Residue, then its C-alpha position, 0 to 999 in steps of 0.5 A: v322761260d314761262i310763256d303764256a300765249y293769247r291769240m286775237g281772232a274773230a272766232n274767239p277774240f281773246e283766246r289763251v293758246t297755250e301755257q309754257a309755249p315754246v320760244e319758237s312760237f314767237g315766229a307764228s303768224d296765225g293771227a295777232t298773238w300776244y306772248d307774255v314771258t316771265g323769266t330772268e333778264q338775260e333770258w329776255l335779252d336772249v329772246c330779243r336777240r335770237e328769236l325776235d332779231l332786234t337791233s343791237y340798239s334795242t337790246d342795249l336799251m333792254s339791258r337797262h332793265r329796272r333802271i330806265a323807262f324808254g320807248l323806241v319805234t323803228h320800221r321793224s319794231a316798237s319797244f317799250l319799258v315801263p314800271v308797274v306799280g299796281g301789284n299787291d304791294p304798293l311799295e313793290v315796283d316791277h317793270l314791264a318790257g314789250v316788243c311789237l312786231g306787227d302781228r305779235l306783241v311780246t311782253f316780259h317781266t321777271s316775276p309773276s305780274p298781278s297787273i297782267d293777270r288782272f288785265v287778262a281776266q278783264l279782257s276774258a270777261s268783258p263782252d266787248h273785248g272783240r274790239i281788240d283784234s290787232i296788236s295796236d288795239l292790244v297795246a292801247a288797251l294794255f296801257t289804258h289798263l295800267s294807267f287806271e291801276l296807277i289812278d287806283l294807286g294814287h287813290k290809295l296814296r291819298e287815303e294813306i296821307d289822309d290817315l296820317t293827317g287824321r292821326m296827327e290831329q288826335p291827341g297823343a296819337a303815336l306816329h312813327s317815322t316808318d309810317l312817313h317813310d312808307v308813304g314817302a316811298m309810295f309817293h316817289g314810286i308813283d311820281a317816278a312812274v307818272d313821269d315814265y309813263r308820260h314819256v313812253l306814251k307820247i313816243l308810242a302815240d306818235a307811232q304810225t308804222d307797220v308794226l304799231d299804228l295807234s291812229d285808229t286807237i286814239p280814244p282809248f290811248a287818249i284815255a291813258l294819256g289823260n289818266v297819266d296827266a290827271l294823276d300828275d296833277d294829283v301827285r303835285v297836290y299830294d306832294g304838298r300835303l305830304e310835305r305839310v304832314r312831314d313839317r307837322y311831324a318834325a314840329q311834334l318831334q321838336e316839341r317832345v325834345n323841348h319838353r324833355i330838355n325842360i324836364l332835365t333843366v328843371i332837375s338840374a336847377v333843383f339839384l344845383p343848390l342842393s349840390l352847392l350845400a352838400g359841397i359846402w357842408g362836406m368841407n372838413f375844416e375845423g370850426m364848421p358850424g353844426i359839425g358836432h350837433r346831434w341833429g345836424f344831419a337830420i336838419m340839413m336833410a330836411a332843409m335840402a328836401a324843403l328847398a327841392l320841394a319849393l323849387g319844384w313847386y315854383f317851376r311847376r307854377q311857371n309851367w316849365f314842365 
């Protein structure tokens, strides 16, 4: 298990205590401390059961990692699980689990999280991070940061949809189904994340216990809720725009299919009378006119070529192809 530990205090408001911290340090109470854990799901569950002494109900919820987002507040702990979609790859969705234990916050993810790294860098570089001197402040700041990353991802989604719309307007522009699939996957990831965040944030917002009390952090936590609600409204708009792009793409595909069918129809219409003539003059009956004519074959080929050209000219003038 890889563990980064950060302690909040007056001397150094956000101090990295150690890297590769031992699991036993979860029990330390020397100031409010955040332990960020990277490991396997089973290692996280073992930490929850042995070191954090969580209830079986909490660990059962944790065991649904990557499947369901939740928030749970009891008199002993406050737990949450939320998706993190603000990584380097917009299509990659990770999950962040967390447990608040009064003076400790323990978070967990299965792979290195760029979102957490950016959050740590932001707190370390901010001159006013001294306002974060409790776990409740840290949770509020963390969710506010994640909500802003969701907003940024929503802007990227809008840019992708604008790009698809612009390409649809260009004559002869090539738009592939994979482009729509990637943007659609990005949309559904953001849509699901917004629903999950709203659910978890509303549960944590009502928490006023010894382990987590967000009543004094309402302004930043209200920002997180406001960001999620605003993004939800944007997502509804993006859904309509993306649906219109899909409809136009389907119409373009249908137009291409119709064009190809028209070409095949014209070819069939041209060769149908030629096939009829070839079938008639291919009969081996005695007395067939022109059978013994010296120029019979050349005359028939010339007549068939002229008929094909005439039919092609006619269909072209009728705008069949």
